[in-house]
PyMOL Python script that loads the backbone (N, CA, C, O; Angstrom):
from pymol import cmd

cmd.read_pdbstr("""\
ATOM      1  N   UNK A   1     -63.939  75.917 -14.347  1.00  0.00           N
ATOM      2  CA  UNK A   1     -64.207  77.146 -14.063  1.00  0.00           C
ATOM      3  C   UNK A   1     -63.697  77.188 -12.633  1.00  0.00           C
ATOM      4  O   UNK A   1     -63.707  76.298 -11.782  1.00  0.00           O
ATOM      5  N   UNK A   2     -63.209  78.546 -12.568  1.00  0.00           N
ATOM      6  CA  UNK A   2     -63.099  79.268 -11.398  1.00  0.00           C
ATOM      7  C   UNK A   2     -63.739  80.392 -10.669  1.00  0.00           C
ATOM      8  O   UNK A   2     -63.422  81.581 -10.708  1.00  0.00           O
ATOM      9  N   UNK A   3     -64.782  79.769  -9.934  1.00  0.00           N
ATOM     10  CA  UNK A   3     -65.784  81.136  -9.668  1.00  0.00           C
ATOM     11  C   UNK A   3     -66.506  81.228 -10.735  1.00  0.00           C
ATOM     12  O   UNK A   3     -66.975  80.234 -11.289  1.00  0.00           O
ATOM     13  N   UNK A   4     -66.668  82.351 -11.122  1.00  0.00           N
ATOM     14  CA  UNK A   4     -67.404  82.898 -12.260  1.00  0.00           C
ATOM     15  C   UNK A   4     -66.394  83.163 -13.510  1.00  0.00           C
ATOM     16  O   UNK A   4     -66.892  83.725 -14.486  1.00  0.00           O
ATOM     17  N   UNK A   5     -65.294  82.879 -13.551  1.00  0.00           N
ATOM     18  CA  UNK A   5     -64.108  82.941 -14.550  1.00  0.00           C
ATOM     19  C   UNK A   5     -63.979  81.599 -15.276  1.00  0.00           C
ATOM     20  O   UNK A   5     -64.005  80.545 -14.641  1.00  0.00           O
ATOM     21  N   UNK A   6     -63.830  81.640 -16.685  1.00  0.00           N
ATOM     22  CA  UNK A   6     -63.279  80.596 -17.262  1.00  0.00           C
ATOM     23  C   UNK A   6     -62.232  80.433 -18.071  1.00  0.00           C
ATOM     24  O   UNK A   6     -62.316  80.439 -19.299  1.00  0.00           O
ATOM     25  N   UNK A   7     -61.073  80.262 -17.347  1.00  0.00           N
ATOM     26  CA  UNK A   7     -59.875  80.265 -17.935  1.00  0.00           C
ATOM     27  C   UNK A   7     -59.658  79.549 -19.184  1.00  0.00           C
ATOM     28  O   UNK A   7     -60.357  78.579 -19.476  1.00  0.00           O
ATOM     29  N   UNK A   8     -58.368  80.141 -20.223  1.00  0.00           N
ATOM     30  CA  UNK A   8     -58.512  79.279 -21.421  1.00  0.00           C
ATOM     31  C   UNK A   8     -57.453  77.987 -21.127  1.00  0.00           C
ATOM     32  O   UNK A   8     -57.490  77.013 -21.879  1.00  0.00           O
ATOM     33  N   UNK A   9     -56.682  78.029 -20.199  1.00  0.00           N
ATOM     34  CA  UNK A   9     -55.940  76.839 -20.068  1.00  0.00           C
ATOM     35  C   UNK A   9     -55.433  76.958 -18.587  1.00  0.00           C
ATOM     36  O   UNK A   9     -55.105  78.080 -18.201  1.00  0.00           O
ATOM     37  N   UNK A  10     -55.348  75.981 -17.796  1.00  0.00           N
ATOM     38  CA  UNK A  10     -55.034  75.822 -16.545  1.00  0.00           C
ATOM     39  C   UNK A  10     -54.286  74.469 -16.143  1.00  0.00           C
ATOM     40  O   UNK A  10     -54.876  73.436 -16.458  1.00  0.00           O
ATOM     41  N   UNK A  11     -53.214  74.361 -15.569  1.00  0.00           N
ATOM     42  CA  UNK A  11     -52.405  73.495 -14.999  1.00  0.00           C
ATOM     43  C   UNK A  11     -51.529  73.785 -13.772  1.00  0.00           C
ATOM     44  O   UNK A  11     -50.681  74.673 -13.676  1.00  0.00           O
ATOM     45  N   UNK A  12     -51.896  72.852 -12.826  1.00  0.00           N
ATOM     46  CA  UNK A  12     -51.300  72.942 -11.562  1.00  0.00           C
ATOM     47  C   UNK A  12     -51.727  74.483 -11.043  1.00  0.00           C
ATOM     48  O   UNK A  12     -52.922  74.771 -11.110  1.00  0.00           O
ATOM     49  N   UNK A  13     -50.867  75.387 -10.576  1.00  0.00           N
ATOM     50  CA  UNK A  13     -51.396  76.645 -10.149  1.00  0.00           C
ATOM     51  C   UNK A  13     -51.269  77.793 -11.312  1.00  0.00           C
ATOM     52  O   UNK A  13     -51.226  78.978 -10.982  1.00  0.00           O
ATOM     53  N   UNK A  14     -51.221  77.465 -12.441  1.00  0.00           N
ATOM     54  CA  UNK A  14     -50.953  78.415 -13.483  1.00  0.00           C
ATOM     55  C   UNK A  14     -52.197  78.349 -14.660  1.00  0.00           C
ATOM     56  O   UNK A  14     -52.788  77.358 -15.090  1.00  0.00           O
ATOM     57  N   UNK A  15     -52.350  79.698 -14.987  1.00  0.00           N
ATOM     58  CA  UNK A  15     -53.313  79.690 -15.838  1.00  0.00           C
ATOM     59  C   UNK A  15     -52.868  80.682 -17.120  1.00  0.00           C
ATOM     60  O   UNK A  15     -52.153  81.677 -17.000  1.00  0.00           O
ATOM     61  N   UNK A  16     -53.371  80.255 -18.201  1.00  0.00           N
ATOM     62  CA  UNK A  16     -52.844  80.990 -19.726  1.00  0.00           C
ATOM     63  C   UNK A  16     -54.060  81.687 -19.956  1.00  0.00           C
ATOM     64  O   UNK A  16     -55.043  80.947 -19.920  1.00  0.00           O
ATOM     65  N   UNK A  17     -54.276  82.788 -20.162  1.00  0.00           N
ATOM     66  CA  UNK A  17     -55.487  83.340 -21.105  1.00  0.00           C
ATOM     67  C   UNK A  17     -55.089  83.752 -22.361  1.00  0.00           C
ATOM     68  O   UNK A  17     -53.935  84.154 -22.511  1.00  0.00           O
ATOM     69  N   UNK A  18     -55.895  83.715 -23.325  1.00  0.00           N
ATOM     70  CA  UNK A  18     -55.703  84.480 -24.770  1.00  0.00           C
ATOM     71  C   UNK A  18     -56.651  85.388 -24.742  1.00  0.00           C
ATOM     72  O   UNK A  18     -57.837  85.056 -24.718  1.00  0.00           O
ATOM     73  N   UNK A  19     -56.163  86.951 -24.743  1.00  0.00           N
ATOM     74  CA  UNK A  19     -57.177  87.904 -24.929  1.00  0.00           C
ATOM     75  C   UNK A  19     -57.089  88.466 -26.545  1.00  0.00           C
ATOM     76  O   UNK A  19     -56.047  88.858 -27.069  1.00  0.00           O
ATOM     77  N   UNK A  20     -58.240  88.421 -27.117  1.00  0.00           N
ATOM     78  CA  UNK A  20     -58.558  89.186 -28.189  1.00  0.00           C
ATOM     79  C   UNK A  20     -58.376  90.556 -28.136  1.00  0.00           C
ATOM     80  O   UNK A  20     -58.990  91.136 -27.240  1.00  0.00           O
ATOM     81  N   UNK A  21     -57.673  91.227 -28.887  1.00  0.00           N
ATOM     82  CA  UNK A  21     -57.445  92.571 -29.241  1.00  0.00           C
ATOM     83  C   UNK A  21     -58.440  93.327 -29.163  1.00  0.00           C
ATOM     84  O   UNK A  21     -58.367  94.399 -28.563  1.00  0.00           O
ATOM     85  N   UNK A  22     -59.561  92.900 -29.761  1.00  0.00           N
ATOM     86  CA  UNK A  22     -60.661  93.767 -29.623  1.00  0.00           C
ATOM     87  C   UNK A  22     -61.596  93.902 -28.431  1.00  0.00           C
ATOM     88  O   UNK A  22     -62.022  94.931 -27.906  1.00  0.00           O
ATOM     89  N   UNK A  23     -61.848  92.454 -28.081  1.00  0.00           N
ATOM     90  CA  UNK A  23     -63.118  92.312 -26.846  1.00  0.00           C
ATOM     91  C   UNK A  23     -62.264  92.772 -25.625  1.00  0.00           C
ATOM     92  O   UNK A  23     -62.842  93.471 -24.793  1.00  0.00           O
ATOM     93  N   UNK A  24     -60.977  92.464 -25.430  1.00  0.00           N
ATOM     94  CA  UNK A  24     -60.367  92.647 -23.866  1.00  0.00           C
ATOM     95  C   UNK A  24     -59.976  93.995 -23.969  1.00  0.00           C
ATOM     96  O   UNK A  24     -59.428  94.457 -22.969  1.00  0.00           O
ATOM     97  N   UNK A  25     -60.160  94.900 -25.153  1.00  0.00           N
ATOM     98  CA  UNK A  25     -59.540  96.321 -24.698  1.00  0.00           C
ATOM     99  C   UNK A  25     -61.036  97.393 -24.815  1.00  0.00           C
ATOM    100  O   UNK A  25     -60.989  98.609 -24.997  1.00  0.00           O
ATOM    101  N   UNK A  26     -62.011  96.757 -24.693  1.00  0.00           N
ATOM    102  CA  UNK A  26     -63.392  97.572 -24.438  1.00  0.00           C
ATOM    103  C   UNK A  26     -63.279  97.948 -22.942  1.00  0.00           C
ATOM    104  O   UNK A  26     -62.657  97.401 -22.032  1.00  0.00           O
ATOM    105  N   UNK A  27     -64.087  99.074 -22.960  1.00  0.00           N
ATOM    106  CA  UNK A  27     -63.837  99.824 -21.524  1.00  0.00           C
ATOM    107  C   UNK A  27     -64.602  98.762 -20.308  1.00  0.00           C
ATOM    108  O   UNK A  27     -64.152  98.431 -19.210  1.00  0.00           O
ATOM    109  N   UNK A  28     -65.768  98.426 -20.889  1.00  0.00           N
ATOM    110  CA  UNK A  28     -66.542  97.537 -20.177  1.00  0.00           C
ATOM    111  C   UNK A  28     -65.490  96.019 -19.372  1.00  0.00           C
ATOM    112  O   UNK A  28     -65.444  95.514 -18.250  1.00  0.00           O
ATOM    113  N   UNK A  29     -64.847  95.785 -20.599  1.00  0.00           N
ATOM    114  CA  UNK A  29     -64.156  94.503 -20.243  1.00  0.00           C
ATOM    115  C   UNK A  29     -62.658  94.700 -19.728  1.00  0.00           C
ATOM    116  O   UNK A  29     -61.938  93.753 -19.410  1.00  0.00           O
ATOM    117  N   UNK A  30     -62.292  95.965 -19.685  1.00  0.00           N
ATOM    118  CA  UNK A  30     -61.183  96.036 -18.920  1.00  0.00           C
ATOM    119  C   UNK A  30     -61.006  95.796 -17.461  1.00  0.00           C
ATOM    120  O   UNK A  30     -60.070  95.224 -16.901  1.00  0.00           O
ATOM    121  N   UNK A  31     -62.290  96.445 -16.841  1.00  0.00           N
ATOM    122  CA  UNK A  31     -62.661  96.210 -15.403  1.00  0.00           C
ATOM    123  C   UNK A  31     -62.603  94.797 -15.107  1.00  0.00           C
ATOM    124  O   UNK A  31     -61.950  94.329 -14.174  1.00  0.00           O
ATOM    125  N   UNK A  32     -63.391  94.038 -16.025  1.00  0.00           N
ATOM    126  CA  UNK A  32     -63.542  92.828 -15.831  1.00  0.00           C
ATOM    127  C   UNK A  32     -62.166  91.960 -16.101  1.00  0.00           C
ATOM    128  O   UNK A  32     -62.072  90.852 -15.572  1.00  0.00           O
ATOM    129  N   UNK A  33     -61.518  92.269 -16.603  1.00  0.00           N
ATOM    130  CA  UNK A  33     -60.096  91.507 -16.523  1.00  0.00           C
ATOM    131  C   UNK A  33     -59.446  91.921 -15.538  1.00  0.00           C
ATOM    132  O   UNK A  33     -58.721  91.031 -15.094  1.00  0.00           O
ATOM    133  N   UNK A  34     -59.356  93.128 -14.844  1.00  0.00           N
ATOM    134  CA  UNK A  34     -58.631  93.626 -13.950  1.00  0.00           C
ATOM    135  C   UNK A  34     -59.283  92.624 -12.577  1.00  0.00           C
ATOM    136  O   UNK A  34     -58.615  92.084 -11.695  1.00  0.00           O
ATOM    137  N   UNK A  35     -60.674  92.599 -12.738  1.00  0.00           N
ATOM    138  CA  UNK A  35     -61.152  91.935 -11.565  1.00  0.00           C
ATOM    139  C   UNK A  35     -60.836  90.305 -11.625  1.00  0.00           C
ATOM    140  O   UNK A  35     -60.607  89.671 -10.594  1.00  0.00           O
ATOM    141  N   UNK A  36     -60.846  89.761 -12.800  1.00  0.00           N
ATOM    142  CA  UNK A  36     -60.422  88.315 -13.053  1.00  0.00           C
ATOM    143  C   UNK A  36     -59.061  87.979 -12.708  1.00  0.00           C
ATOM    144  O   UNK A  36     -58.840  86.896 -12.168  1.00  0.00           O
ATOM    145  N   UNK A  37     -58.096  88.813 -12.967  1.00  0.00           N
ATOM    146  CA  UNK A  37     -56.616  88.666 -12.559  1.00  0.00           C
ATOM    147  C   UNK A  37     -56.310  89.116 -10.993  1.00  0.00           C
ATOM    148  O   UNK A  37     -55.371  88.599 -10.388  1.00  0.00           O
ATOM    149  N   UNK A  38     -57.054  89.985 -10.454  1.00  0.00           N
ATOM    150  CA  UNK A  38     -57.165  90.062  -9.152  1.00  0.00           C
ATOM    151  C   UNK A  38     -57.646  88.780  -8.466  1.00  0.00           C
ATOM    152  O   UNK A  38     -57.052  88.296  -7.502  1.00  0.00           O
ATOM    153  N   UNK A  39     -58.574  88.338  -8.922  1.00  0.00           N
ATOM    154  CA  UNK A  39     -59.071  86.967  -8.210  1.00  0.00           C
ATOM    155  C   UNK A  39     -58.295  85.744  -8.387  1.00  0.00           C
ATOM    156  O   UNK A  39     -58.174  84.885  -7.513  1.00  0.00           O
ATOM    157  N   UNK A  40     -57.766  85.695  -9.566  1.00  0.00           N
ATOM    158  CA  UNK A  40     -56.667  84.650  -9.772  1.00  0.00           C
ATOM    159  C   UNK A  40     -55.501  84.505  -8.711  1.00  0.00           C
ATOM    160  O   UNK A  40     -55.137  83.492  -8.114  1.00  0.00           O
ATOM    161  N   UNK A  41     -54.962  85.944  -8.636  1.00  0.00           N
ATOM    162  CA  UNK A  41     -54.015  86.124  -7.458  1.00  0.00           C
ATOM    163  C   UNK A  41     -54.432  85.793  -6.350  1.00  0.00           C
ATOM    164  O   UNK A  41     -53.761  84.964  -5.736  1.00  0.00           O
ATOM    165  N   UNK A  42     -55.378  86.202  -5.876  1.00  0.00           N
ATOM    166  CA  UNK A  42     -55.850  86.009  -4.425  1.00  0.00           C
ATOM    167  C   UNK A  42     -55.996  84.566  -4.132  1.00  0.00           C
ATOM    168  O   UNK A  42     -55.802  84.190  -2.976  1.00  0.00           O
ATOM    169  N   UNK A  43     -56.333  83.677  -5.096  1.00  0.00           N
ATOM    170  CA  UNK A  43     -56.707  82.114  -5.041  1.00  0.00           C
ATOM    171  C   UNK A  43     -55.277  81.645  -5.141  1.00  0.00           C
ATOM    172  O   UNK A  43     -55.097  80.438  -4.976  1.00  0.00           O
ATOM    173  N   UNK A  44     -54.281  82.374  -5.373  1.00  0.00           N
ATOM    174  CA  UNK A  44     -53.103  81.624  -5.540  1.00  0.00           C
ATOM    175  C   UNK A  44     -52.500  81.393  -6.651  1.00  0.00           C
ATOM    176  O   UNK A  44     -51.313  81.069  -6.634  1.00  0.00           O
ATOM    177  N   UNK A  45     -53.179  81.512  -7.796  1.00  0.00           N
ATOM    178  CA  UNK A  45     -52.759  81.042  -9.132  1.00  0.00           C
ATOM    179  C   UNK A  45     -51.745  82.114  -9.636  1.00  0.00           C
ATOM    180  O   UNK A  45     -51.786  83.264  -9.199  1.00  0.00           O
ATOM    181  N   UNK A  46     -50.800  81.695 -10.602  1.00  0.00           N
ATOM    182  CA  UNK A  46     -50.165  82.649 -11.436  1.00  0.00           C
ATOM    183  C   UNK A  46     -50.617  82.617 -12.823  1.00  0.00           C
ATOM    184  O   UNK A  46     -51.337  81.661 -13.111  1.00  0.00           O
ATOM    185  N   UNK A  47     -50.338  83.495 -13.782  1.00  0.00           N
ATOM    186  CA  UNK A  47     -51.432  83.689 -14.952  1.00  0.00           C
ATOM    187  C   UNK A  47     -50.353  84.588 -15.882  1.00  0.00           C
ATOM    188  O   UNK A  47     -49.720  85.579 -15.516  1.00  0.00           O
ATOM    189  N   UNK A  48     -50.343  83.973 -17.122  1.00  0.00           N
ATOM    190  CA  UNK A  48     -50.014  84.665 -18.149  1.00  0.00           C
ATOM    191  C   UNK A  48     -51.111  85.012 -19.079  1.00  0.00           C
ATOM    192  O   UNK A  48     -52.155  84.360 -19.063  1.00  0.00           O
ATOM    193  N   UNK A  49     -50.902  86.159 -20.016  1.00  0.00           N
ATOM    194  CA  UNK A  49     -51.837  86.627 -20.742  1.00  0.00           C
ATOM    195  C   UNK A  49     -51.076  86.701 -22.062  1.00  0.00           C
ATOM    196  O   UNK A  49     -49.952  87.199 -22.139  1.00  0.00           O
ATOM    197  N   UNK A  50     -51.643  86.257 -22.946  1.00  0.00           N
ATOM    198  CA  UNK A  50     -51.156  86.268 -24.639  1.00  0.00           C
ATOM    199  C   UNK A  50     -52.193  87.087 -25.357  1.00  0.00           C
ATOM    200  O   UNK A  50     -53.383  86.773 -25.368  1.00  0.00           O
ATOM    201  N   UNK A  51     -51.772  87.992 -25.869  1.00  0.00           N
ATOM    202  CA  UNK A  51     -52.728  88.740 -26.596  1.00  0.00           C
ATOM    203  C   UNK A  51     -52.744  88.430 -28.327  1.00  0.00           C
ATOM    204  O   UNK A  51     -51.793  88.060 -29.015  1.00  0.00           O
ATOM    205  N   UNK A  52     -53.894  88.662 -28.679  1.00  0.00           N
ATOM    206  CA  UNK A  52     -54.213  88.161 -30.243  1.00  0.00           C
ATOM    207  C   UNK A  52     -53.008  88.474 -31.076  1.00  0.00           C
ATOM    208  O   UNK A  52     -52.495  87.611 -31.789  1.00  0.00           O
ATOM    209  N   UNK A  53     -52.474  89.902 -30.982  1.00  0.00           N
ATOM    210  CA  UNK A  53     -51.604  90.306 -32.082  1.00  0.00           C
ATOM    211  C   UNK A  53     -50.308  89.642 -31.761  1.00  0.00           C
ATOM    212  O   UNK A  53     -49.439  89.848 -32.608  1.00  0.00           O
ATOM    213  N   UNK A  54     -49.974  88.928 -30.793  1.00  0.00           N
ATOM    214  CA  UNK A  54     -48.668  88.545 -30.291  1.00  0.00           C
ATOM    215  C   UNK A  54     -48.719  87.215 -31.217  1.00  0.00           C
ATOM    216  O   UNK A  54     -47.636  86.892 -31.707  1.00  0.00           O
ATOM    217  N   UNK A  55     -49.744  86.472 -31.490  1.00  0.00           N
ATOM    218  CA  UNK A  55     -49.864  85.338 -32.264  1.00  0.00           C
ATOM    219  C   UNK A  55     -49.196  85.280 -33.583  1.00  0.00           C
ATOM    220  O   UNK A  55     -48.872  84.215 -34.108  1.00  0.00           O
ATOM    221  N   UNK A  56     -48.958  86.680 -34.213  1.00  0.00           N
ATOM    222  CA  UNK A  56     -48.199  86.884 -35.451  1.00  0.00           C
ATOM    223  C   UNK A  56     -46.700  86.259 -35.313  1.00  0.00           C
ATOM    224  O   UNK A  56     -46.097  85.778 -36.272  1.00  0.00           O
ATOM    225  N   UNK A  57     -46.195  86.329 -34.028  1.00  0.00           N
ATOM    226  CA  UNK A  57     -45.094  85.792 -33.940  1.00  0.00           C
ATOM    227  C   UNK A  57     -45.068  84.574 -32.858  1.00  0.00           C
ATOM    228  O   UNK A  57     -44.910  84.659 -31.640  1.00  0.00           O
ATOM    229  N   UNK A  58     -45.283  83.354 -33.707  1.00  0.00           N
ATOM    230  CA  UNK A  58     -45.356  82.218 -32.718  1.00  0.00           C
ATOM    231  C   UNK A  58     -44.110  81.663 -31.876  1.00  0.00           C
ATOM    232  O   UNK A  58     -44.319  81.037 -30.837  1.00  0.00           O
ATOM    233  N   UNK A  59     -42.894  81.887 -32.311  1.00  0.00           N
ATOM    234  CA  UNK A  59     -41.488  81.583 -31.746  1.00  0.00           C
ATOM    235  C   UNK A  59     -41.780  82.517 -30.405  1.00  0.00           C
ATOM    236  O   UNK A  59     -42.066  81.993 -29.329  1.00  0.00           O
ATOM    237  N   UNK A  60     -41.684  83.873 -30.568  1.00  0.00           N
ATOM    238  CA  UNK A  60     -42.107  84.504 -29.307  1.00  0.00           C
ATOM    239  C   UNK A  60     -43.021  83.933 -28.408  1.00  0.00           C
ATOM    240  O   UNK A  60     -42.746  83.646 -27.243  1.00  0.00           O
ATOM    241  N   UNK A  61     -44.036  83.778 -28.916  1.00  0.00           N
ATOM    242  CA  UNK A  61     -45.336  83.359 -27.888  1.00  0.00           C
ATOM    243  C   UNK A  61     -44.682  81.804 -27.088  1.00  0.00           C
ATOM    244  O   UNK A  61     -44.774  81.604 -25.877  1.00  0.00           O
ATOM    245  N   UNK A  62     -44.132  80.976 -27.928  1.00  0.00           N
ATOM    246  CA  UNK A  62     -43.702  79.626 -27.291  1.00  0.00           C
ATOM    247  C   UNK A  62     -42.516  79.854 -26.592  1.00  0.00           C
ATOM    248  O   UNK A  62     -42.124  78.917 -25.896  1.00  0.00           O
ATOM    249  N   UNK A  63     -41.851  80.875 -26.612  1.00  0.00           N
ATOM    250  CA  UNK A  63     -40.655  81.283 -25.697  1.00  0.00           C
ATOM    251  C   UNK A  63     -41.527  81.916 -24.424  1.00  0.00           C
ATOM    252  O   UNK A  63     -41.233  81.636 -23.263  1.00  0.00           O
ATOM    253  N   UNK A  64     -42.341  82.567 -24.678  1.00  0.00           N
ATOM    254  CA  UNK A  64     -43.310  83.589 -23.372  1.00  0.00           C
ATOM    255  C   UNK A  64     -43.728  81.992 -22.615  1.00  0.00           C
ATOM    256  O   UNK A  64     -43.200  81.644 -21.559  1.00  0.00           O
ATOM    257  N   UNK A  65     -44.516  81.327 -23.183  1.00  0.00           N
ATOM    258  CA  UNK A  65     -44.980  80.071 -22.538  1.00  0.00           C
ATOM    259  C   UNK A  65     -44.043  79.188 -21.735  1.00  0.00           C
ATOM    260  O   UNK A  65     -44.331  78.779 -20.610  1.00  0.00           O
ATOM    261  N   UNK A  66     -42.765  78.878 -22.444  1.00  0.00           N
ATOM    262  CA  UNK A  66     -41.783  78.048 -21.834  1.00  0.00           C
ATOM    263  C   UNK A  66     -41.231  79.050 -20.756  1.00  0.00           C
ATOM    264  O   UNK A  66     -41.254  78.498 -19.655  1.00  0.00           O
ATOM    265  N   UNK A  67     -40.844  80.070 -20.706  1.00  0.00           N
ATOM    266  CA  UNK A  67     -40.392  80.914 -19.383  1.00  0.00           C
ATOM    267  C   UNK A  67     -41.511  80.927 -18.528  1.00  0.00           C
ATOM    268  O   UNK A  67     -41.220  80.844 -17.335  1.00  0.00           O
ATOM    269  N   UNK A  68     -42.742  81.010 -18.809  1.00  0.00           N
ATOM    270  CA  UNK A  68     -43.986  81.092 -17.559  1.00  0.00           C
ATOM    271  C   UNK A  68     -43.804  79.633 -17.156  1.00  0.00           C
ATOM    272  O   UNK A  68     -43.579  79.452 -15.959  1.00  0.00           O
ATOM    273  N   UNK A  69     -43.866  78.473 -18.009  1.00  0.00           N
ATOM    274  CA  UNK A  69     -44.149  77.339 -17.349  1.00  0.00           C
ATOM    275  C   UNK A  69     -42.651  76.687 -16.591  1.00  0.00           C
ATOM    276  O   UNK A  69     -42.688  75.606 -16.002  1.00  0.00           O
ATOM    277  N   UNK A  70     -41.422  77.470 -16.699  1.00  0.00           N
ATOM    278  CA  UNK A  70     -40.685  76.969 -16.201  1.00  0.00           C
ATOM    279  C   UNK A  70     -40.205  77.758 -14.720  1.00  0.00           C
ATOM    280  O   UNK A  70     -39.348  77.345 -13.939  1.00  0.00           O
ATOM    281  N   UNK A  71     -40.978  78.938 -14.599  1.00  0.00           N
ATOM    282  CA  UNK A  71     -41.191  79.749 -13.453  1.00  0.00           C
ATOM    283  C   UNK A  71     -41.579  79.160 -12.462  1.00  0.00           C
ATOM    284  O   UNK A  71     -41.797  77.950 -12.519  1.00  0.00           O
ATOM    285  N   UNK A  72     -41.773  79.930 -11.228  1.00  0.00           N
ATOM    286  CA  UNK A  72     -42.080  79.466  -9.892  1.00  0.00           C
ATOM    287  C   UNK A  72     -43.446  78.936  -9.950  1.00  0.00           C
ATOM    288  O   UNK A  72     -43.970  78.468  -8.939  1.00  0.00           O
TER     289      UNK A  72
END
""", "prot")
cmd.dss("prot")
cmd.show_as("cartoon", "prot")
cmd.util.cbc("prot")
cmd.orient("prot")
């Protein structure tokens, strides 16, 4: 847990969140997503969001994760 948020994956100062296409695009959830991402940044975390629809191309998702992992 990071304050009131429960990231899907945390390692070092990096967070990976998996967002469901339905849930995370609801109007009430959009503001919560924004607040979550803002707070992660304020606390010094880097974060990557992977959307449910992206999982259809796992090679692309793995590349996205590798690039994120190798970044600063």
